[in-house]
PyMOL Python script that loads the backbone (N, CA, C, O; Angstrom):
from pymol import cmd

cmd.read_pdbstr("""\
ATOM      1  N   MET A   1      -7.397  12.212  32.986  1.00  0.00           N
ATOM      2  CA  MET A   1      -6.578  11.287  32.240  1.00  0.00           C
ATOM      3  C   MET A   1      -5.293  11.973  31.787  1.00  0.00           C
ATOM      4  O   MET A   1      -5.249  13.190  31.612  1.00  0.00           O
ATOM      5  N   SER A   2      -4.291  11.199  31.609  1.00  0.00           N
ATOM      6  CA  SER A   2      -3.010  11.769  31.206  1.00  0.00           C
ATOM      7  C   SER A   2      -2.973  12.147  29.729  1.00  0.00           C
ATOM      8  O   SER A   2      -2.078  12.881  29.312  1.00  0.00           O
ATOM      9  N   ILE A   3      -3.916  11.668  28.932  1.00  0.00           N
ATOM     10  CA  ILE A   3      -3.929  11.984  27.494  1.00  0.00           C
ATOM     11  C   ILE A   3      -4.197  13.474  27.274  1.00  0.00           C
ATOM     12  O   ILE A   3      -3.559  14.104  26.431  1.00  0.00           O
ATOM     13  N   GLU A   4      -5.118  14.019  28.016  1.00  0.00           N
ATOM     14  CA  GLU A   4      -5.484  15.423  27.815  1.00  0.00           C
ATOM     15  C   GLU A   4      -4.327  16.390  28.066  1.00  0.00           C
ATOM     16  O   GLU A   4      -4.078  17.246  27.216  1.00  0.00           O
ATOM     17  N   PRO A   5      -3.598  16.299  29.200  1.00  0.00           N
ATOM     18  CA  PRO A   5      -2.479  17.223  29.398  1.00  0.00           C
ATOM     19  C   PRO A   5      -1.405  17.110  28.316  1.00  0.00           C
ATOM     20  O   PRO A   5      -0.879  18.125  27.859  1.00  0.00           O
ATOM     21  N   SER A   6      -1.075  15.878  27.903  1.00  0.00           N
ATOM     22  CA  SER A   6      -0.049  15.758  26.871  1.00  0.00           C
ATOM     23  C   SER A   6      -0.546  16.344  25.553  1.00  0.00           C
ATOM     24  O   SER A   6       0.240  16.906  24.790  1.00  0.00           O
ATOM     25  N   PHE A   7      -1.835  16.220  25.283  1.00  0.00           N
ATOM     26  CA  PHE A   7      -2.404  16.805  24.070  1.00  0.00           C
ATOM     27  C   PHE A   7      -2.276  18.321  24.101  1.00  0.00           C
ATOM     28  O   PHE A   7      -1.931  18.946  23.098  1.00  0.00           O
ATOM     29  N   LYS A   8      -2.555  18.900  25.251  1.00  0.00           N
ATOM     30  CA  LYS A   8      -2.421  20.347  25.380  1.00  0.00           C
ATOM     31  C   LYS A   8      -0.959  20.775  25.256  1.00  0.00           C
ATOM     32  O   LYS A   8      -0.675  21.824  24.678  1.00  0.00           O
ATOM     33  N   GLN A   9      -0.052  20.000  25.775  1.00  0.00           N
ATOM     34  CA  GLN A   9       1.361  20.320  25.628  1.00  0.00           C
ATOM     35  C   GLN A   9       1.766  20.259  24.167  1.00  0.00           C
ATOM     36  O   GLN A   9       2.534  21.103  23.706  1.00  0.00           O
ATOM     37  N   ASP A  10       1.261  19.268  23.423  1.00  0.00           N
ATOM     38  CA  ASP A  10       1.552  19.181  21.992  1.00  0.00           C
ATOM     39  C   ASP A  10       1.045  20.418  21.271  1.00  0.00           C
ATOM     40  O   ASP A  10       1.737  20.969  20.415  1.00  0.00           O
ATOM     41  N   ASP A  11      -0.171  20.861  21.615  1.00  0.00           N
ATOM     42  CA  ASP A  11      -0.702  22.068  20.997  1.00  0.00           C
ATOM     43  C   ASP A  11       0.178  23.269  21.289  1.00  0.00           C
ATOM     44  O   ASP A  11       0.409  24.099  20.410  1.00  0.00           O
ATOM     45  N   ALA A  12       0.669  23.368  22.511  1.00  0.00           N
ATOM     46  CA  ALA A  12       1.514  24.504  22.871  1.00  0.00           C
ATOM     47  C   ALA A  12       2.818  24.475  22.086  1.00  0.00           C
ATOM     48  O   ALA A  12       3.327  25.519  21.680  1.00  0.00           O
ATOM     49  N   SER A  13       3.352  23.292  21.875  1.00  0.00           N
ATOM     50  CA  SER A  13       4.611  23.212  21.131  1.00  0.00           C
ATOM     51  C   SER A  13       4.413  23.536  19.656  1.00  0.00           C
ATOM     52  O   SER A  13       5.368  23.899  18.968  1.00  0.00           O
ATOM     53  N   LYS A  14       3.190  23.408  19.166  1.00  0.00           N
ATOM     54  CA  LYS A  14       2.905  23.735  17.770  1.00  0.00           C
ATOM     55  C   LYS A  14       2.613  25.221  17.587  1.00  0.00           C
ATOM     56  O   LYS A  14       2.279  25.652  16.483  1.00  0.00           O
ATOM     57  N   GLY A  15       2.733  25.993  18.632  1.00  0.00           N
ATOM     58  CA  GLY A  15       2.439  27.417  18.551  1.00  0.00           C
ATOM     59  C   GLY A  15       3.265  28.130  17.494  1.00  0.00           C
ATOM     60  O   GLY A  15       2.826  29.141  16.947  1.00  0.00           O
ATOM     61  N   LYS A  16       4.436  27.626  17.204  1.00  0.00           N
ATOM     62  CA  LYS A  16       5.283  28.232  16.188  1.00  0.00           C
ATOM     63  C   LYS A  16       4.736  27.999  14.785  1.00  0.00           C
ATOM     64  O   LYS A  16       5.102  28.710  13.849  1.00  0.00           O
ATOM     65  N   GLU A  17       3.862  27.008  14.636  1.00  0.00           N
ATOM     66  CA  GLU A  17       3.296  26.676  13.342  1.00  0.00           C
ATOM     67  C   GLU A  17       1.896  27.259  13.198  1.00  0.00           C
ATOM     68  O   GLU A  17       1.005  26.587  12.678  1.00  0.00           O
ATOM     69  N   LYS A  18       1.689  28.453  13.633  1.00  0.00           N
ATOM     70  CA  LYS A  18       0.384  29.085  13.557  1.00  0.00           C
ATOM     71  C   LYS A  18      -0.043  29.220  12.107  1.00  0.00           C
ATOM     72  O   LYS A  18       0.774  29.490  11.227  1.00  0.00           O
ATOM     73  N   SER A  19      -1.322  29.031  11.873  1.00  0.00           N
ATOM     74  CA  SER A  19      -1.838  29.211  10.525  1.00  0.00           C
ATOM     75  C   SER A  19      -2.776  30.423  10.502  1.00  0.00           C
ATOM     76  O   SER A  19      -3.326  30.829  11.526  1.00  0.00           O
ATOM     77  N   PHE A  20      -2.936  30.979   9.318  1.00  0.00           N
ATOM     78  CA  PHE A  20      -3.749  32.173   9.132  1.00  0.00           C
ATOM     79  C   PHE A  20      -4.782  31.903   8.046  1.00  0.00           C
ATOM     80  O   PHE A  20      -4.448  31.380   6.982  1.00  0.00           O
ATOM     81  N   ASP A  21      -6.030  32.257   8.311  1.00  0.00           N
ATOM     82  CA  ASP A  21      -7.063  32.174   7.291  1.00  0.00           C
ATOM     83  C   ASP A  21      -7.115  33.511   6.569  1.00  0.00           C
ATOM     84  O   ASP A  21      -7.341  34.557   7.178  1.00  0.00           O
ATOM     85  N   ILE A  22      -6.901  33.458   5.261  1.00  0.00           N
ATOM     86  CA  ILE A  22      -6.931  34.660   4.430  1.00  0.00           C
ATOM     87  C   ILE A  22      -7.874  34.404   3.258  1.00  0.00           C
ATOM     88  O   ILE A  22      -8.306  33.273   3.041  1.00  0.00           O
ATOM     89  N   VAL A  23      -8.187  35.442   2.515  1.00  0.00           N
ATOM     90  CA  VAL A  23      -9.053  35.325   1.349  1.00  0.00           C
ATOM     91  C   VAL A  23      -8.296  35.863   0.143  1.00  0.00           C
ATOM     92  O   VAL A  23      -7.766  36.974   0.172  1.00  0.00           O
ATOM     93  N   ILE A  24      -8.252  35.056  -0.925  1.00  0.00           N
ATOM     94  CA  ILE A  24      -7.613  35.478  -2.168  1.00  0.00           C
ATOM     95  C   ILE A  24      -8.633  35.343  -3.282  1.00  0.00           C
ATOM     96  O   ILE A  24      -9.114  34.248  -3.571  1.00  0.00           O
ATOM     97  N   ASN A  25      -8.958  36.467  -3.906  1.00  0.00           N
ATOM     98  CA  ASN A  25      -9.965  36.510  -4.980  1.00  0.00           C
ATOM     99  C   ASN A  25     -11.258  35.818  -4.558  1.00  0.00           C
ATOM    100  O   ASN A  25     -11.857  35.073  -5.335  1.00  0.00           O
ATOM    101  N   GLY A  26     -11.679  36.068  -3.333  1.00  0.00           N
ATOM    102  CA  GLY A  26     -12.939  35.540  -2.840  1.00  0.00           C
ATOM    103  C   GLY A  26     -12.889  34.113  -2.328  1.00  0.00           C
ATOM    104  O   GLY A  26     -13.906  33.602  -1.858  1.00  0.00           O
ATOM    105  N   GLN A  27     -11.743  33.451  -2.403  1.00  0.00           N
ATOM    106  CA  GLN A  27     -11.606  32.073  -1.952  1.00  0.00           C
ATOM    107  C   GLN A  27     -10.775  32.026  -0.671  1.00  0.00           C
ATOM    108  O   GLN A  27      -9.691  32.606  -0.598  1.00  0.00           O
ATOM    109  N   GLN A  28     -11.296  31.330   0.330  1.00  0.00           N
ATOM    110  CA  GLN A  28     -10.550  31.221   1.582  1.00  0.00           C
ATOM    111  C   GLN A  28      -9.363  30.284   1.402  1.00  0.00           C
ATOM    112  O   GLN A  28      -9.479  29.225   0.785  1.00  0.00           O
ATOM    113  N   GLU A  29      -8.235  30.684   1.944  1.00  0.00           N
ATOM    114  CA  GLU A  29      -6.999  29.891   1.942  1.00  0.00           C
ATOM    115  C   GLU A  29      -6.452  29.896   3.361  1.00  0.00           C
ATOM    116  O   GLU A  29      -6.672  30.842   4.117  1.00  0.00           O
ATOM    117  N   THR A  30      -5.753  28.854   3.711  1.00  0.00           N
ATOM    118  CA  THR A  30      -5.059  28.795   4.986  1.00  0.00           C
ATOM    119  C   THR A  30      -3.569  28.708   4.698  1.00  0.00           C
ATOM    120  O   THR A  30      -3.119  27.823   3.969  1.00  0.00           O
ATOM    121  N   VAL A  31      -2.809  29.626   5.269  1.00  0.00           N
ATOM    122  CA  VAL A  31      -1.362  29.645   5.073  1.00  0.00           C
ATOM    123  C   VAL A  31      -0.678  29.550   6.426  1.00  0.00           C
ATOM    124  O   VAL A  31      -1.223  29.967   7.448  1.00  0.00           O
ATOM    125  N   LYS A  32       0.525  28.995   6.414  1.00  0.00           N
ATOM    126  CA  LYS A  32       1.279  28.828   7.660  1.00  0.00           C
ATOM    127  C   LYS A  32       2.397  29.851   7.806  1.00  0.00           C
ATOM    128  O   LYS A  32       2.946  30.019   8.895  1.00  0.00           O
ATOM    129  N   ASP A  33       2.737  30.531   6.721  1.00  0.00           N
ATOM    130  CA  ASP A  33       3.797  31.538   6.791  1.00  0.00           C
ATOM    131  C   ASP A  33       3.238  32.838   7.349  1.00  0.00           C
ATOM    132  O   ASP A  33       2.093  33.199   7.077  1.00  0.00           O
ATOM    133  N   ASN A  34       4.054  33.539   8.132  1.00  0.00           N
ATOM    134  CA  ASN A  34       3.582  34.835   8.622  1.00  0.00           C
ATOM    135  C   ASN A  34       3.954  35.962   7.664  1.00  0.00           C
ATOM    136  O   ASN A  34       3.622  37.122   7.912  1.00  0.00           O
ATOM    137  N   HIS A  35       4.638  35.630   6.573  1.00  0.00           N
ATOM    138  CA  HIS A  35       4.904  36.564   5.484  1.00  0.00           C
ATOM    139  C   HIS A  35       4.580  35.865   4.172  1.00  0.00           C
ATOM    140  O   HIS A  35       4.825  34.667   4.031  1.00  0.00           O
ATOM    141  N   LEU A  36       4.038  36.594   3.221  1.00  0.00           N
ATOM    142  CA  LEU A  36       3.834  36.072   1.874  1.00  0.00           C
ATOM    143  C   LEU A  36       4.445  37.052   0.889  1.00  0.00           C
ATOM    144  O   LEU A  36       4.337  38.268   1.052  1.00  0.00           O
ATOM    145  N   THR A  37       5.084  36.512  -0.129  1.00  0.00           N
ATOM    146  CA  THR A  37       5.656  37.350  -1.181  1.00  0.00           C
ATOM    147  C   THR A  37       4.628  37.556  -2.276  1.00  0.00           C
ATOM    148  O   THR A  37       3.620  36.853  -2.345  1.00  0.00           O
ATOM    149  N   TYR A  38       4.896  38.522  -3.122  1.00  0.00           N
ATOM    150  CA  TYR A  38       4.080  38.764  -4.304  1.00  0.00           C
ATOM    151  C   TYR A  38       3.917  37.457  -5.085  1.00  0.00           C
ATOM    152  O   TYR A  38       2.808  37.088  -5.470  1.00  0.00           O
ATOM    153  N   GLU A  39       5.029  36.767  -5.312  1.00  0.00           N
ATOM    154  CA  GLU A  39       5.021  35.543  -6.108  1.00  0.00           C
ATOM    155  C   GLU A  39       4.165  34.455  -5.465  1.00  0.00           C
ATOM    156  O   GLU A  39       3.452  33.737  -6.167  1.00  0.00           O
ATOM    157  N   GLN A  40       4.225  34.322  -4.143  1.00  0.00           N
ATOM    158  CA  GLN A  40       3.415  33.321  -3.450  1.00  0.00           C
ATOM    159  C   GLN A  40       1.928  33.639  -3.563  1.00  0.00           C
ATOM    160  O   GLN A  40       1.115  32.738  -3.768  1.00  0.00           O
ATOM    161  N   VAL A  41       1.571  34.904  -3.433  1.00  0.00           N
ATOM    162  CA  VAL A  41       0.166  35.306  -3.533  1.00  0.00           C
ATOM    163  C   VAL A  41      -0.351  35.030  -4.947  1.00  0.00           C
ATOM    164  O   VAL A  41      -1.463  34.528  -5.111  1.00  0.00           O
ATOM    165  N   VAL A  42       0.447  35.354  -5.963  1.00  0.00           N
ATOM    166  CA  VAL A  42       0.042  35.098  -7.346  1.00  0.00           C
ATOM    167  C   VAL A  42      -0.174  33.601  -7.563  1.00  0.00           C
ATOM    168  O   VAL A  42      -1.150  33.206  -8.201  1.00  0.00           O
ATOM    169  N   ARG A  43       0.714  32.774  -7.048  1.00  0.00           N
ATOM    170  CA  ARG A  43       0.576  31.318  -7.233  1.00  0.00           C
ATOM    171  C   ARG A  43      -0.633  30.759  -6.478  1.00  0.00           C
ATOM    172  O   ARG A  43      -1.242  29.786  -6.923  1.00  0.00           O
ATOM    173  N   LEU A  44      -0.979  31.356  -5.358  1.00  0.00           N
ATOM    174  CA  LEU A  44      -2.193  30.935  -4.660  1.00  0.00           C
ATOM    175  C   LEU A  44      -3.438  31.342  -5.453  1.00  0.00           C
ATOM    176  O   LEU A  44      -4.416  30.597  -5.501  1.00  0.00           O
ATOM    177  N   ALA A  45      -3.400  32.515  -6.070  1.00  0.00           N
ATOM    178  CA  ALA A  45      -4.544  33.008  -6.833  1.00  0.00           C
ATOM    179  C   ALA A  45      -4.700  32.281  -8.165  1.00  0.00           C
ATOM    180  O   ALA A  45      -5.818  31.977  -8.583  1.00  0.00           O
ATOM    181  N   PHE A  46      -3.584  32.004  -8.827  1.00  0.00           N
ATOM    182  CA  PHE A  46      -3.587  31.372 -10.146  1.00  0.00           C
ATOM    183  C   PHE A  46      -2.589  30.215 -10.158  1.00  0.00           C
ATOM    184  O   PHE A  46      -1.498  30.350 -10.711  1.00  0.00           O
ATOM    185  N   PRO A  47      -2.952  29.073  -9.550  1.00  0.00           N
ATOM    186  CA  PRO A  47      -1.999  27.973  -9.435  1.00  0.00           C
ATOM    187  C   PRO A  47      -1.483  27.459 -10.784  1.00  0.00           C
ATOM    188  O   PRO A  47      -0.374  26.930 -10.856  1.00  0.00           O
ATOM    189  N   GLY A  48      -2.256  27.605 -11.828  1.00  0.00           N
ATOM    190  CA  GLY A  48      -1.837  27.123 -13.136  1.00  0.00           C
ATOM    191  C   GLY A  48      -1.158  28.164 -13.999  1.00  0.00           C
ATOM    192  O   GLY A  48      -0.822  27.891 -15.152  1.00  0.00           O
ATOM    193  N   GLY A  49      -0.948  29.363 -13.453  1.00  0.00           N
ATOM    194  CA  GLY A  49      -0.272  30.421 -14.206  1.00  0.00           C
ATOM    195  C   GLY A  49      -1.238  31.140 -15.128  1.00  0.00           C
ATOM    196  O   GLY A  49      -2.449  31.004 -14.960  1.00  0.00           O
ATOM    197  N   PRO A  50      -0.762  31.876 -16.065  1.00  0.00           N
ATOM    198  CA  PRO A  50       0.637  31.989 -16.487  1.00  0.00           C
ATOM    199  C   PRO A  50       1.440  32.859 -15.520  1.00  0.00           C
ATOM    200  O   PRO A  50       0.888  33.711 -14.825  1.00  0.00           O
ATOM    201  N   PHE A  51       2.744  32.628 -15.490  1.00  0.00           N
ATOM    202  CA  PHE A  51       3.606  33.358 -14.581  1.00  0.00           C
ATOM    203  C   PHE A  51       4.569  34.295 -15.303  1.00  0.00           C
ATOM    204  O   PHE A  51       5.429  34.912 -14.675  1.00  0.00           O
ATOM    205  N   ASP A  52       4.425  34.401 -16.615  1.00  0.00           N
ATOM    206  CA  ASP A  52       5.313  35.278 -17.385  1.00  0.00           C
ATOM    207  C   ASP A  52       4.666  36.630 -17.676  1.00  0.00           C
ATOM    208  O   ASP A  52       5.113  37.362 -18.558  1.00  0.00           O
ATOM    209  N   ILE A  53       3.605  36.956 -16.924  1.00  0.00           N
ATOM    210  CA  ILE A  53       2.951  38.253 -17.065  1.00  0.00           C
ATOM    211  C   ILE A  53       2.916  38.925 -15.694  1.00  0.00           C
ATOM    212  O   ILE A  53       3.202  38.294 -14.677  1.00  0.00           O
ATOM    213  N   LEU A  54       2.565  40.204 -15.678  1.00  0.00           N
ATOM    214  CA  LEU A  54       2.445  40.930 -14.409  1.00  0.00           C
ATOM    215  C   LEU A  54       1.018  40.855 -13.887  1.00  0.00           C
ATOM    216  O   LEU A  54       0.050  40.844 -14.648  1.00  0.00           O
ATOM    217  N   TYR A  55       0.924  40.803 -12.589  1.00  0.00           N
ATOM    218  CA  TYR A  55      -0.363  40.821 -11.905  1.00  0.00           C
ATOM    219  C   TYR A  55      -0.415  42.039 -10.996  1.00  0.00           C
ATOM    220  O   TYR A  55       0.608  42.496 -10.487  1.00  0.00           O
ATOM    221  N   SER A  56      -1.608  42.551 -10.802  1.00  0.00           N
ATOM    222  CA  SER A  56      -1.837  43.620  -9.838  1.00  0.00           C
ATOM    223  C   SER A  56      -2.321  42.950  -8.556  1.00  0.00           C
ATOM    224  O   SER A  56      -3.334  42.250  -8.561  1.00  0.00           O
ATOM    225  N   VAL A  57      -1.599  43.163  -7.464  1.00  0.00           N
ATOM    226  CA  VAL A  57      -1.933  42.530  -6.182  1.00  0.00           C
ATOM    227  C   VAL A  57      -2.212  43.622  -5.155  1.00  0.00           C
ATOM    228  O   VAL A  57      -1.336  44.423  -4.828  1.00  0.00           O
ATOM    229  N   THR A  58      -3.433  43.643  -4.659  1.00  0.00           N
ATOM    230  CA  THR A  58      -3.799  44.571  -3.587  1.00  0.00           C
ATOM    231  C   THR A  58      -4.268  43.748  -2.399  1.00  0.00           C
ATOM    232  O   THR A  58      -4.743  42.623  -2.558  1.00  0.00           O
ATOM    233  N   TYR A  59      -4.132  44.317  -1.206  1.00  0.00           N
ATOM    234  CA  TYR A  59      -4.586  43.605  -0.016  1.00  0.00           C
ATOM    235  C   TYR A  59      -5.245  44.560   0.954  1.00  0.00           C
ATOM    236  O   TYR A  59      -4.964  45.759   0.978  1.00  0.00           O
ATOM    237  N   ALA A  60      -6.128  43.991   1.750  1.00  0.00           N
ATOM    238  CA  ALA A  60      -6.809  44.727   2.814  1.00  0.00           C
ATOM    239  C   ALA A  60      -6.560  43.982   4.114  1.00  0.00           C
ATOM    240  O   ALA A  60      -6.789  42.777   4.213  1.00  0.00           O
ATOM    241  N   ASN A  61      -6.091  44.715   5.099  1.00  0.00           N
ATOM    242  CA  ASN A  61      -5.783  44.149   6.402  1.00  0.00           C
ATOM    243  C   ASN A  61      -6.816  44.677   7.384  1.00  0.00           C
ATOM    244  O   ASN A  61      -6.852  45.881   7.639  1.00  0.00           O
ATOM    245  N   PRO A  62      -7.660  43.811   7.946  1.00  0.00           N
ATOM    246  CA  PRO A  62      -8.704  44.295   8.848  1.00  0.00           C
ATOM    247  C   PRO A  62      -8.171  44.947  10.120  1.00  0.00           C
ATOM    248  O   PRO A  62      -8.901  45.670  10.797  1.00  0.00           O
ATOM    249  N   ARG A  63      -6.892  44.694  10.453  1.00  0.00           N
ATOM    250  CA  ARG A  63      -6.309  45.273  11.674  1.00  0.00           C
ATOM    251  C   ARG A  63      -5.028  46.030  11.355  1.00  0.00           C
ATOM    252  O   ARG A  63      -4.064  45.959  12.117  1.00  0.00           O
ATOM    253  N   GLY A  64      -5.004  46.741  10.258  1.00  0.00           N
ATOM    254  CA  GLY A  64      -3.785  47.446   9.912  1.00  0.00           C
ATOM    255  C   GLY A  64      -3.933  48.183   8.594  1.00  0.00           C
ATOM    256  O   GLY A  64      -5.027  48.601   8.214  1.00  0.00           O
ATOM    257  N   HIS A  65      -2.812  48.335   7.905  1.00  0.00           N
ATOM    258  CA  HIS A  65      -2.784  49.095   6.664  1.00  0.00           C
ATOM    259  C   HIS A  65      -3.163  48.229   5.466  1.00  0.00           C
ATOM    260  O   HIS A  65      -2.876  47.032   5.433  1.00  0.00           O
ATOM    261  N   ASP A  66      -3.806  48.847   4.492  1.00  0.00           N
ATOM    262  CA  ASP A  66      -4.071  48.221   3.205  1.00  0.00           C
ATOM    263  C   ASP A  66      -2.924  48.604   2.285  1.00  0.00           C
ATOM    264  O   ASP A  66      -2.207  49.566   2.560  1.00  0.00           O
ATOM    265  N   GLY A  67      -2.741  47.865   1.196  1.00  0.00           N
ATOM    266  CA  GLY A  67      -1.641  48.205   0.318  1.00  0.00           C
ATOM    267  C   GLY A  67      -1.608  47.382  -0.945  1.00  0.00           C
ATOM    268  O   GLY A  67      -2.566  46.693  -1.297  1.00  0.00           O
ATOM    269  N   THR A  68      -0.474  47.473  -1.617  1.00  0.00           N
ATOM    270  CA  THR A  68      -0.242  46.728  -2.844  1.00  0.00           C
ATOM    271  C   THR A  68       1.082  45.983  -2.723  1.00  0.00           C
ATOM    272  O   THR A  68       1.954  46.351  -1.936  1.00  0.00           O
ATOM    273  N   LEU A  69       1.207  44.939  -3.514  1.00  0.00           N
ATOM    274  CA  LEU A  69       2.447  44.180  -3.580  1.00  0.00           C
ATOM    275  C   LEU A  69       2.959  44.224  -5.007  1.00  0.00           C
ATOM    276  O   LEU A  69       2.190  44.090  -5.959  1.00  0.00           O
ATOM    277  N   ALA A  70       4.248  44.412  -5.147  1.00  0.00           N
ATOM    278  CA  ALA A  70       4.911  44.384  -6.447  1.00  0.00           C
ATOM    279  C   ALA A  70       5.881  43.205  -6.447  1.00  0.00           C
ATOM    280  O   ALA A  70       6.225  42.690  -5.384  1.00  0.00           O
ATOM    281  N   PRO A  71       6.326  42.773  -7.630  1.00  0.00           N
ATOM    282  CA  PRO A  71       7.292  41.679  -7.672  1.00  0.00           C
ATOM    283  C   PRO A  71       8.485  41.943  -6.747  1.00  0.00           C
ATOM    284  O   PRO A  71       9.057  43.033  -6.742  1.00  0.00           O
ATOM    285  N   GLY A  72       8.842  40.921  -5.967  1.00  0.00           N
ATOM    286  CA  GLY A  72       9.961  41.035  -5.040  1.00  0.00           C
ATOM    287  C   GLY A  72       9.585  41.533  -3.653  1.00  0.00           C
ATOM    288  O   GLY A  72      10.418  41.490  -2.748  1.00  0.00           O
ATOM    289  N   GLN A  73       8.366  42.001  -3.456  1.00  0.00           N
ATOM    290  CA  GLN A  73       7.947  42.493  -2.153  1.00  0.00           C
ATOM    291  C   GLN A  73       7.237  41.401  -1.362  1.00  0.00           C
ATOM    292  O   GLN A  73       6.801  40.393  -1.919  1.00  0.00           O
ATOM    293  N   LYS A  74       7.129  41.623  -0.038  1.00  0.00           N
ATOM    294  CA  LYS A  74       6.387  40.705   0.811  1.00  0.00           C
ATOM    295  C   LYS A  74       5.570  41.497   1.816  1.00  0.00           C
ATOM    296  O   LYS A  74       5.816  42.682   2.044  1.00  0.00           O
ATOM    297  N   VAL A  75       4.594  40.827   2.412  1.00  0.00           N
ATOM    298  CA  VAL A  75       3.718  41.462   3.380  1.00  0.00           C
ATOM    299  C   VAL A  75       3.587  40.531   4.585  1.00  0.00           C
ATOM    300  O   VAL A  75       3.616  39.308   4.443  1.00  0.00           O
ATOM    301  N   THR A  76       3.443  41.125   5.772  1.00  0.00           N
ATOM    302  CA  THR A  76       3.195  40.357   6.982  1.00  0.00           C
ATOM    303  C   THR A  76       1.730  39.964   7.009  1.00  0.00           C
ATOM    304  O   THR A  76       0.848  40.810   6.861  1.00  0.00           O
ATOM    305  N   ILE A  77       1.476  38.687   7.197  1.00  0.00           N
ATOM    306  CA  ILE A  77       0.115  38.157   7.169  1.00  0.00           C
ATOM    307  C   ILE A  77      -0.543  38.319   8.531  1.00  0.00           C
ATOM    308  O   ILE A  77       0.056  38.056   9.574  1.00  0.00           O
ATOM    309  N   LYS A  78      -1.799  38.762   8.487  1.00  0.00           N
ATOM    310  CA  LYS A  78      -2.641  38.854   9.674  1.00  0.00           C
ATOM    311  C   LYS A  78      -3.920  38.073   9.391  1.00  0.00           C
ATOM    312  O   LYS A  78      -4.378  38.009   8.251  1.00  0.00           O
ATOM    313  N   GLU A  79      -4.484  37.489  10.425  1.00  0.00           N
ATOM    314  CA  GLU A  79      -5.720  36.733  10.293  1.00  0.00           C
ATOM    315  C   GLU A  79      -6.796  37.594   9.632  1.00  0.00           C
ATOM    316  O   GLU A  79      -7.018  38.738  10.029  1.00  0.00           O
ATOM    317  N   GLY A  80      -7.460  37.034   8.621  1.00  0.00           N
ATOM    318  CA  GLY A  80      -8.567  37.720   7.972  1.00  0.00           C
ATOM    319  C   GLY A  80      -8.195  38.651   6.834  1.00  0.00           C
ATOM    320  O   GLY A  80      -9.071  39.314   6.280  1.00  0.00           O
ATOM    321  N   MET A  81      -6.917  38.721   6.465  1.00  0.00           N
ATOM    322  CA  MET A  81      -6.516  39.584   5.348  1.00  0.00           C
ATOM    323  C   MET A  81      -7.170  39.090   4.066  1.00  0.00           C
ATOM    324  O   MET A  81      -7.445  37.900   3.906  1.00  0.00           O
ATOM    325  N   SER A  82      -7.414  40.029   3.158  1.00  0.00           N
ATOM    326  CA  SER A  82      -7.947  39.643   1.860  1.00  0.00           C
ATOM    327  C   SER A  82      -7.074  40.238   0.761  1.00  0.00           C
ATOM    328  O   SER A  82      -6.577  41.359   0.873  1.00  0.00           O
ATOM    329  N   PHE A  83      -6.904  39.462  -0.299  1.00  0.00           N
ATOM    330  CA  PHE A  83      -6.077  39.836  -1.441  1.00  0.00           C
ATOM    331  C   PHE A  83      -6.913  39.810  -2.699  1.00  0.00           C
ATOM    332  O   PHE A  83      -7.784  38.956  -2.867  1.00  0.00           O
ATOM    333  N   ASN A  84      -6.637  40.758  -3.586  1.00  0.00           N
ATOM    334  CA  ASN A  84      -7.261  40.772  -4.899  1.00  0.00           C
ATOM    335  C   ASN A  84      -6.115  40.732  -5.914  1.00  0.00           C
ATOM    336  O   ASN A  84      -5.258  41.616  -5.941  1.00  0.00           O
ATOM    337  N   VAL A  85      -6.121  39.689  -6.742  1.00  0.00           N
ATOM    338  CA  VAL A  85      -5.042  39.489  -7.717  1.00  0.00           C
ATOM    339  C   VAL A  85      -5.679  39.429  -9.105  1.00  0.00           C
ATOM    340  O   VAL A  85      -6.513  38.567  -9.381  1.00  0.00           O
ATOM    341  N   VAL A  86      -5.270  40.362  -9.978  1.00  0.00           N
ATOM    342  CA  VAL A  86      -5.800  40.402 -11.335  1.00  0.00           C
ATOM    343  C   VAL A  86      -4.648  40.554 -12.326  1.00  0.00           C
ATOM    344  O   VAL A  86      -3.614  41.149 -12.023  1.00  0.00           O
ATOM    345  N   LYS A  87      -4.857  40.001 -13.511  1.00  0.00           N
ATOM    346  CA  LYS A  87      -3.859  40.166 -14.577  1.00  0.00           C
ATOM    347  C   LYS A  87      -3.866  41.620 -15.022  1.00  0.00           C
ATOM    348  O   LYS A  87      -4.928  42.224 -15.174  1.00  0.00           O
ATOM    349  N   THR A  88      -2.683  42.180 -15.231  1.00  0.00           N
ATOM    350  CA  THR A  88      -2.620  43.558 -15.691  1.00  0.00           C
ATOM    351  C   THR A  88      -2.861  43.591 -17.188  1.00  0.00           C
ATOM    352  O   THR A  88      -2.722  42.573 -17.868  1.00  0.00           O
ATOM    353  N   ASN A  89      -3.222  44.762 -17.704  1.00  0.00           N
ATOM    354  CA  ASN A  89      -3.438  44.887 -19.136  1.00  0.00           C
ATOM    355  C   ASN A  89      -2.222  45.469 -19.834  1.00  0.00           C
ATOM    356  O   ASN A  89      -2.297  45.895 -20.986  1.00  0.00           O
ATOM    357  N   ARG A  90      -1.096  45.484 -19.120  1.00  0.00           N
ATOM    358  CA  ARG A  90       0.156  45.990 -19.698  1.00  0.00           C
ATOM    359  C   ARG A  90       1.056  44.820 -20.000  1.00  0.00           C
ATOM    360  O   ARG A  90       1.028  43.802 -19.308  1.00  0.00           O
ATOM    361  N   SER A  91       1.863  44.970 -21.048  1.00  0.00           N
ATOM    362  CA  SER A  91       2.773  43.892 -21.383  1.00  0.00           C
ATOM    363  C   SER A  91       4.202  44.258 -21.018  1.00  0.00           C
ATOM    364  O   SER A  91       5.117  43.462 -21.231  1.00  0.00           O
TER     365      SER A  91
END
""", "prot")
cmd.dss("prot")
cmd.show_as("cartoon", "prot")
cmd.util.cbc("prot")
cmd.orient("prot")
């Protein structure tokens, strides 16, 4: 049938909109960006805020380097990455 080939072509054209399954504080999230900033990760972890405090953001990449994110930084997203976001005890 002609429906199947056009469906596959549509999927191929959506290749630019790849999504990534990641884990933030133990909760699975799906993101479409191939980069996430510190601020985006914090908002995914704590959608209701508060946003006027500092958070400690660490990540583990199953196929690369682990690290930390500070305000203003970003990280390249890979499938299966996990993030741990906690409020800091510093003011």
